[in-house]
C-alpha positions as a printed Julia matrix, in Angstrom:
321×3 Matrix{Float64}:
   0.02  -46.56  -25.88
   3.26  -48.01  -27.26
   2.0   -51.58  -26.96
   2.5   -52.28  -30.67
  -1.11  -52.08  -31.85
  -0.45  -49.84  -34.86
   2.64  -51.85  -35.78
   0.51  -55.0   -35.83
  -1.95  -53.38  -38.24
   0.95  -52.3   -40.47
   2.24  -55.87  -40.51
  -1.18  -57.23  -41.51
  -1.42  -54.6   -44.25
   2.09  -55.42  -45.5
   3.39  -51.89  -44.95
   6.44  -52.87  -42.87
   8.96  -55.69  -42.94
   8.37  -58.49  -40.44
   9.38  -62.0   -39.49
   6.84  -64.78  -39.28
   3.69  -65.22  -41.32
   0.38  -63.41  -41.84
  -2.64  -65.46  -42.87
  -5.78  -63.89  -44.31
  -8.67  -66.26  -44.86
  -6.37  -69.11  -43.85
  -3.83  -68.34  -46.6
  -0.35  -66.81  -46.14
   0.05  -63.39  -47.77
   3.67  -62.69  -46.85
   4.81  -62.24  -50.44
   1.71  -60.31  -51.49
   2.07  -56.51  -51.89
  -0.23  -54.28  -49.8
  -2.48  -53.29  -52.7
  -3.27  -56.94  -53.47
  -3.91  -58.21  -49.94
  -7.57  -57.27  -49.91
  -7.11  -55.07  -46.85
  -8.78  -51.72  -46.22
  -6.94  -49.4   -43.82
  -8.26  -46.33  -42.03
  -5.27  -44.53  -40.51
  -5.29  -42.2   -37.5
  -4.39  -39.42  -39.92
  -7.29  -39.5   -42.37
  -5.24  -37.9   -45.18
  -8.17  -37.0   -47.43
  -7.1   -35.31  -50.65
  -7.96  -31.61  -50.11
  -8.18  -30.84  -53.84
 -10.73  -33.62  -54.46
 -14.43  -33.59  -53.7
 -15.89  -36.23  -51.39
 -17.08  -38.3   -54.34
 -13.6   -38.2   -55.92
 -11.88  -39.12  -52.65
 -14.0   -42.25  -52.33
 -13.46  -43.2   -55.97
  -9.67  -42.74  -55.89
  -8.77  -46.32  -54.92
 -11.26  -47.79  -57.37
  -9.7   -45.99  -60.31
  -6.29  -47.25  -59.2
  -7.68  -50.8   -59.33
  -8.88  -50.28  -62.89
 -12.65  -50.23  -62.33
 -14.61  -48.67  -65.16
 -16.49  -45.37  -64.78
 -19.95  -46.95  -64.49
 -18.91  -49.5   -61.86
 -16.95  -46.87  -59.94
 -19.9   -44.48  -59.9
 -22.22  -47.26  -58.73
 -19.88  -48.28  -55.91
 -19.42  -44.68  -54.76
 -23.18  -44.17  -54.76
 -23.65  -47.27  -52.6
 -21.12  -46.06  -50.05
 -22.49  -42.52  -49.95
 -25.88  -44.0   -49.1
 -24.53  -46.58  -46.64
 -22.64  -43.96  -44.65
 -25.44  -41.39  -45.0
 -23.24  -38.77  -46.65
 -24.99  -38.38  -50.0
 -25.49  -34.67  -49.28
 -21.7   -34.23  -48.98
 -20.75  -35.77  -52.34
 -19.81  -32.5   -54.07
 -18.1   -30.84  -51.11
 -14.39  -30.56  -50.36
 -12.78  -31.96  -47.15
 -11.98  -28.52  -45.75
 -15.7   -27.79  -45.45
 -16.5   -30.94  -43.45
 -16.77  -31.52  -39.71
 -14.56  -34.08  -37.97
 -17.31  -36.68  -37.98
 -18.07  -36.07  -41.66
 -14.41  -36.42  -42.63
 -14.3   -39.67  -40.67
 -17.25  -41.04  -42.64
 -15.65  -40.08  -45.95
 -12.36  -41.73  -44.97
 -14.23  -44.88  -43.95
 -16.09  -44.92  -47.27
 -12.77  -44.66  -49.12
 -11.34  -47.58  -47.1
 -14.45  -49.67  -47.84
 -14.63  -48.81  -51.55
 -12.59  -51.81  -52.83
 -14.81  -54.17  -50.72
 -11.84  -55.42  -48.65
 -11.78  -58.85  -47.01
 -10.35  -57.29  -43.85
 -10.8   -53.74  -42.56
  -8.16  -52.2   -40.27
  -9.19  -49.22  -38.13
  -6.44  -47.45  -36.16
  -8.08  -45.46  -33.34
 -10.51  -43.94  -35.85
 -12.47  -41.9   -33.29
  -9.65  -40.69  -31.03
  -9.62  -37.12  -32.39
 -13.39  -36.58  -32.24
 -15.38  -35.04  -29.42
 -17.1   -37.44  -27.05
 -20.63  -37.1   -28.46
 -19.55  -37.49  -32.08
 -17.35  -40.47  -31.22
 -20.19  -42.24  -29.42
 -22.55  -41.68  -32.36
 -19.97  -42.95  -34.86
 -19.31  -46.06  -32.76
 -22.92  -47.05  -33.32
 -22.58  -46.27  -37.02
 -19.45  -48.37  -37.35
 -21.17  -51.33  -35.7
 -24.15  -50.96  -38.02
 -21.96  -50.83  -41.12
 -19.76  -53.72  -40.02
 -22.81  -55.9   -39.36
 -24.33  -54.9   -42.69
 -21.24  -55.69  -44.75
 -19.94  -58.62  -42.7
 -16.31  -57.57  -43.13
 -13.81  -58.91  -40.59
 -12.64  -55.77  -38.78
  -9.66  -55.1   -36.52
 -10.3   -52.0   -34.45
  -7.37  -50.58  -32.5
  -8.19  -48.55  -29.39
  -6.74  -47.73  -25.98
 -10.25  -47.0   -24.68
 -11.66  -49.88  -22.63
 -15.23  -48.69  -23.18
 -14.77  -48.73  -26.96
 -13.3   -52.22  -26.82
 -16.21  -53.57  -24.78
 -18.88  -51.85  -26.87
 -17.38  -52.58  -30.29
 -15.72  -55.97  -30.06
 -17.18  -59.42  -30.59
 -13.73  -60.51  -29.42
 -11.04  -58.47  -27.68
  -7.27  -58.93  -27.92
  -5.36  -57.26  -25.09
  -1.84  -56.27  -26.15
   1.07  -55.12  -23.99
   4.71  -54.55  -24.94
   4.26  -56.19  -28.31
   2.62  -59.35  -27.0
  -0.99  -60.52  -27.03
  -1.91  -61.07  -23.37
  -5.43  -62.43  -23.88
  -8.01  -63.0   -26.6
 -11.64  -63.55  -25.71
 -15.16  -62.19  -25.68
 -15.79  -59.0   -23.68
 -17.26  -61.13  -20.88
 -14.23  -63.44  -20.82
 -11.78  -60.55  -20.65
 -13.78  -58.71  -17.97
 -14.65  -61.64  -15.75
 -11.83  -64.12  -16.45
  -8.66  -62.06  -17.06
  -5.66  -64.18  -18.03
  -3.18  -62.31  -15.85
  -2.77  -59.41  -13.43
  -2.03  -56.91  -16.19
  -5.32  -57.58  -17.98
  -7.17  -57.47  -14.66
  -5.65  -54.09  -13.75
  -6.39  -52.66  -17.19
 -10.08  -53.52  -17.2
 -10.65  -53.43  -13.44
 -12.11  -56.08  -11.16
 -15.88  -56.61  -11.32
 -18.34  -55.8    -8.56
 -19.18  -59.17   -6.95
 -22.25  -59.26   -4.7
 -23.62  -62.03   -2.5
 -27.12  -63.2    -3.32
 -29.31  -63.1    -0.17
 -32.52  -64.3    -1.75
 -33.88  -65.31   -5.14
 -37.25  -65.53   -6.87
 -37.45  -67.32  -10.22
 -39.5   -65.48  -12.86
 -40.6   -66.24  -16.4
 -38.53  -65.61  -19.55
 -35.21  -66.82  -18.13
 -34.99  -64.2   -15.38
 -34.69  -64.21  -11.6
 -35.16  -61.43   -9.05
 -32.28  -61.5    -6.56
 -31.91  -59.62   -3.27
 -28.42  -58.19   -2.76
 -28.57  -56.31    0.52
 -31.18  -53.59    0.67
 -32.07  -53.71   -3.02
 -33.11  -56.23   -5.67
 -32.28  -56.56   -9.36
 -33.26  -58.77  -12.28
 -30.58  -61.18  -13.49
 -30.3   -63.93  -16.14
 -31.42  -67.31  -14.78
 -30.18  -70.62  -16.18
 -31.97  -73.08  -13.92
 -29.69  -73.3   -10.89
 -29.53  -71.44   -7.55
 -27.5   -68.24   -7.76
 -24.74  -67.61   -5.21
 -23.22  -64.35   -6.44
 -23.87  -61.63   -9.01
 -21.1   -59.76  -10.85
 -20.96  -56.68  -13.06
 -17.93  -54.82  -14.39
 -17.4   -51.2   -13.29
 -17.29  -50.31  -16.99
 -20.87  -51.48  -17.43
 -22.4   -49.55  -14.53
 -23.95  -46.32  -15.78
 -24.22  -43.38  -13.39
 -26.47  -40.32  -13.59
 -27.44  -37.31  -11.48
 -31.11  -37.61  -12.42
 -33.5   -40.51  -12.89
 -32.91  -41.63  -16.5
 -35.94  -41.92  -18.79
 -37.29  -45.26  -19.96
 -38.04  -48.56  -18.2
 -36.93  -48.76  -14.57
 -35.39  -52.21  -14.89
 -32.31  -52.43  -12.64
 -32.21  -48.7   -11.86
 -30.88  -48.0    -8.39
 -30.63  -44.9    -6.22
 -27.64  -44.39   -3.96
 -25.1   -41.91   -2.61
 -21.67  -41.06   -4.0
 -19.21  -41.87   -1.2
 -15.86  -41.67   -2.96
 -14.43  -40.21   -6.19
 -10.91  -41.03   -7.3
  -9.24  -39.52  -10.35
  -6.83  -41.7   -12.34
  -6.49  -39.76  -15.63
  -7.98  -40.35  -18.11
 -10.38  -42.35  -15.89
 -12.5   -41.62  -12.84
 -13.45  -44.27  -10.28
 -16.71  -43.57   -8.45
 -17.94  -45.51   -5.41
 -21.69  -45.44   -4.75
 -23.47  -46.76   -1.66
 -26.73  -48.55   -2.5
 -28.64  -50.19    0.34
 -26.12  -52.1     2.44
 -23.45  -52.51   -0.25
 -21.04  -50.33   -2.19
 -20.68  -50.49   -5.97
 -18.01  -48.81   -8.01
 -18.09  -47.55  -11.55
 -15.33  -46.4   -13.89
 -15.78  -43.9   -16.69
 -13.86  -41.42  -18.81
 -13.11  -38.01  -17.29
 -15.12  -36.25  -20.0
 -18.2   -38.32  -19.14
 -17.73  -37.68  -15.41
 -17.66  -33.93  -16.05
 -20.99  -34.24  -17.84
 -22.48  -36.25  -14.95
 -21.46  -33.41  -12.58
 -21.69  -35.26   -9.25
 -19.75  -34.81   -6.0
 -19.14  -36.91   -2.93
 -22.18  -37.0    -0.67
 -24.67  -36.34   -3.47
 -27.45  -38.66   -4.6
 -26.91  -40.62   -7.81
 -28.7   -43.15   -9.97
 -27.07  -46.35  -11.23
 -28.19  -48.49  -14.15
 -27.18  -52.17  -14.27
 -27.85  -53.37  -17.85
 -29.16  -56.91  -17.83
 -26.89  -58.04  -20.67
 -23.75  -57.21  -18.66
 -24.75  -58.98  -15.44
 -23.1   -62.33  -14.77
 -24.25  -64.86  -12.19
 -22.24  -67.42  -10.23
 -24.2   -70.54   -9.41
 -24.11  -72.59   -6.21
 -21.63  -75.48   -6.76
 -22.9   -79.06   -6.96
 -23.39  -80.72   -3.59
 -23.94  -77.46   -1.71
């Protein structure tokens, strides 16, 4: 909060004065007014027009751009279908839920088919379940349309789940830009490391190479499957953000599902740090307070951990060892 994320979006959109240059598609747009930059912007305050139906809200920007009635109606129909809100077309904003209003606002931002889409903490005012569902929807839509999207958030989990690349910003400066794995496992400075937390790093005590690019490694009283790239593995790492914790055995395949005991719980609002003893080692997970309340675990109780294969990183034995 206060790092300058929203200000950066406003600069890109051309809504504030700035020094320097903004390039979109490799071309400077510094003298181009906001409405001609090809940028869609979804603000924190959705600001839907209360006197307009959903269909009219989505069409508003298209009419301002001079699109004809037939083309406007076709575009609105496409977006209603894409965002799965066709049944809301004739309703007014006051009769919509938070998640429904969010979808309508997103459709309105997408209506002009922008080259760049700016999203300013779009899910911050929604309840946890709705926000999680809409995260998946946003990823689906972004992949479908292929629009370059800048998504501002202060939620580390959102950044990791949503971003192909993450830019970490503090006090108006970009501290690091990289893939989620690069930011988690190779932080550029102490501030980035503290923000995302240090990964769990475990010594490999034994390894069995399997088919399909996998290996089974022994880590001290338990074994897990890890990616294998053809060389002996020395250590295994996973970020605390990517360890999932549950009171009961989760359904589905039992790949990398571990049973342990909660030994320590530390509250650092809005986060909770949970230390779990599994076999002869201790792993720690970090999650949002709301999620921890749903998990409903206490120190000394049994817990289940899931280590998703895609978030496990391996450190190979150096040459000559």
